[in-house]
N, C-alpha and C positions, 0 to 999 in steps of 0.2 A: 429549467436551463437558462442559464443567465447570457448575456451578449453583451459586454462592455461596449458601454458608447464612447466615442472619443469626441473631445469639444468641435472637431470640425464636421463629424457627423450631426452634433446638435447644432451646429451654426446653420448647417443646410436645413437641417428641418424647420428651424425657426425662420428661414428664409423663405422657405415655403408655404411654412402654416402661419404659425402665429406663437409669439412667447406666452408666458404666463402659464397657468394651470394646466393646460394642453402639454405645452413642452415638458413640465415636473412629469407629468402622468407616464407622459411617452419615454422617458428617462426611466423611471421607476418601474415601468412596465418590462425591461428589458435588463435590469439591474437587481432582481428581485429584490424590488420596492427600497432600493436605496439608491442616493442622491447624493454627489458633493457640492461643497461651497461654490466651486469654480463652475461646475454645471449648474446650480441654481443662479448664479448672475449672469451668465450666459442667457438661461431661460426669461432673465427680467426677473427674477428675485433678489433685490441688494439686502441689504444688510437689514434694514427696517423691517424688510419681509419676513426676511429669516428668522429673525425675533418675534414679531407677530404670529408666524405659523408655528412655531416653538410654544408661544403662550397658549395658542388655541387647540393643540395638540392636534395638528396635522403636520408636523416633522419633530422627530424623536430623535436624539442623540446618539451614536452608535459609538462612534470614535471621533476624535478632533478632525473638524471637518467632513465628517460623514454622517447622513441622517437618514432615518429610515422613513421612509413617505407612508401617512395615514393612520399604522398601527405602531406600539411597539414592540411586539412580539416578532421576532425575526423567523424568516421560512427558513428550512434547511437550505444550508450552504450560505446564507447570508453575512453568519460571523466570520467565515472566512473570506470571502469576496468583501464585506465590508472592510477587512485588514488590508487585503489588497488594494484596494481603492485610497486608503489614508495614507499606504505609502506612495504611492504613484507608480510612475513608469518605472518598468523592470523590476517589480515585485511580483513573487513568486510564492504561494502556499508551500512552504517546505518542512524540513526536518520531524517533529513525532506528528504534528499537525496535518502534513502533508500524506504521513503514514496511516492515520487514520481517515482521512478523506478516501485514499485508495483503499479502503477495508482491511490493512494490513494489520493494526491493532483496534482494540475495541474501545479506546477512548483518549482524546488527544491531551488531557489534563486542562489546567487553567491558561486561557491567553491562547493565542494564535503565533505561532511560528511562520517568520516570513522572510525568506530570502531576496534580499535586494542585490541587483547586478550593477556592478560599475558605479558605485555611486554612495554617499554617506546619507544614512538616514537614521534618527534615533528612537529606540524604543520609545514606548508610551504606554499610558494604562491600556492593559487587554492586548498588546502588542510587543511577541520581541523579536527585534532585529537583528538578522545574521548578514554581517557582509559578504558579499559574493564578488571574487575577481572578475570572471567570466562563467557564462553557463551557454553551453555549445546547444545546437538546435536539438540536439536528439536528447538532451537534459532537461528540455522544456517541454510540458505537457498540459493537458487541458482535462479537465473533471467538470462535464458537466456544463462547461463554460467558465468557470473558475480557472485562472492561472495555476498551474502546479508545479512542482521538479515531476520529473518524469518518474515512473517505480522504479527505474533502475537508482537513477539518482538520488531517490529519496532514502532507497537501502542504505545506500553511501552515506549519506549525511543524517540518517537518524543513528548509526552506528558510533557517532559522536556524542550521542546524546543518552543512550539507550545502554543497557546490560548486554551482556553477551546473548544470553539465553532468549531475551526478546529481538534482539538483531534476527539468531537462529531462526527463531517462529516469524518473522516479518518476511523472510528471504522464502520460507517454506508456503506462507499465505502466498506470495506472490508469484511464485512460482504455479502454485496450485491454482490460483484463478487465469494463470494464463495470461498474466501481466508483464511479463518480462521471463527471463531465463538468466541461467548462471553467465552465461557468454556476454550477454548485454550488461549484467553487473558489471563483470570485470572489465568491460570497457567502459563503463561510468566511472569507476577508480581510476583507471588509466587517463581519463580526462582531467582528472582532478588529483595527482598523486599526491599532493600536500596537505589533502584536508584530512582532519582527524581520524574520519571515520573508514579510510580506505584499508590501514594494516589490520583491523578487525575484521572487515569483511574477505579480505584475502586469506586470513587464517582461518574463516569457516567455512571457506570454498574449498579449502586445501585441505581439511584435516582428515584423519584417516575415513573411509568410508563417505566422505563429501558432507553438505551440509544436511539438515534434517528437513528436507524438503519433499514429504510425503504428504498425502492428500488429505489426512485429518489428523486430530488430535489422538487418537486412538493410535494410529501409525507413528506418531512421534513418540506416544508413552513407550511402545513397544522399543525404538531406539534407547530410549532411557532406560530400558530393564535391561537392554544386551549389555548397553556399555556399565552400567552398574554391575552388573554380574561378571563383568570381566573378560566376557567373549569377545572373538574378532571381530571387530565392526565391519557390518556388510557394507556394500557399495546400494544406494536405494533408486527405485523406477529406471531400471537399467533395459535398454531395448536388448532383446536375445529373441533370436529365431522368429523374428516377425510379431513377436507381442512384446508386452514388460513386466520384468520382473520387479516385484513391490521390494524384497530383499536378496541381494544374491553374494553368497559367498564363493567367489571363482575358482579359490584354489580347492577349495573341499568340492565344489558343483553341488551345492545346497541351494535351495529358494524357501523362502517363506513369503505366504501370502496370508495377508490380514481380509477375513470377511468382517461386512458388515452390511444389515439389510438394505439399508438405502442403495449400496453397491451391487447387491445379488439377489434384489427381493421380488426380479422377473424372470422369465423364463431364458430370453435372449440371453442376458446378462450369465445364467448358470450354462448355458451352453458356450458360450464364448470363453468363461472359464475351464470349462471341463476339456475345451481343444487345447487350451493354454498348455493345461497339466500335462495334455498325452503327448502333447510336442515335444518340453521338456522333457518328460521321464524318458520319453524315446532316446533323446540325445545322452543320457545317461545322468540327469540328474535327478535328485534327491527332492520331491515337492513336499512340504509343509503346508497345512492351513490351520489357521488359527481364527476363532470367532471374537470380537469384541469385548463378549461378553467370558470366556475364557481368558481373556488378557488384564479385565477389572477384577476379578474373583480368583483366578487360578493362577497368579503370576509365576509362582514357584515351578507349576507343571510345564507351564511354556517356555520358562527358561531351559528346565532342564530337558524338556524333549528336543530344543533346539542343541542345548551343550552334547548331550548324547551322537546328536545325528553328527554335528562337527567332530567329534572324536572318532566316530566308527568312520567316517571319510577319510579323514587325517590318518589313520591307522592302517585305510586301505582291505 
């Protein structure tokens, strides 16, 4: 867990304790083993001292003006925090790097994307700087002590640098992880109407059936299959009669549920799903259930069953 140390906090520590090694280790212990040049100087380590520590291997340069203390291998999160420290006040991990930090994408790519608010800051080796005129409190986040754009704002900015499929998947993951929701994402876009990614996000949220905001890759694969078969696109994760329908064709009153072992591998989950199906069927809905194995190995069967149910319900 990182805990950024301000110069005022460091000055207070030096006043109560001492400068030198103790102060350096105190800062590094709170900043994932990182320290900046201004912090080193305030701790009593001048330019010559910085040079000697680099030569003897107790300081290792990460970015210009930012060093690792004691060892050259960064711990998780240190690369992102180091980029924030290199850019100074008003800097937040953003864009693709923020999406990776929140777990919305698998990899951040090369370098770290940093959003810098209200001032100019140049990109440098390993750091891509994005100028941001303003960032509302609701759009500022914290991930294990690392300043980062909020999940909702991250989705909006990510849409400016990613493909539509990547953005749709990121929205799905953000909602599945309960980091944010569609309402918060729309609000983040409304607070930054001129950002390049806003239009793409609104288009995804407004598409027929809504975004692919299901809980697993298998459930997203089913939506892709439905679209490829040119069937009507269902709404997803719909609150209905005290439960949630995975996929709902409201006009035809057809529900599809996708089962998987992790979600249905114990009795309580099985009984809950049975009650849900009974309630929905009693209300006049046709409920279809498929397994992940069927979706993977029998996709034509799955789509044929859905198509027949929709046709049967349409004809009355």
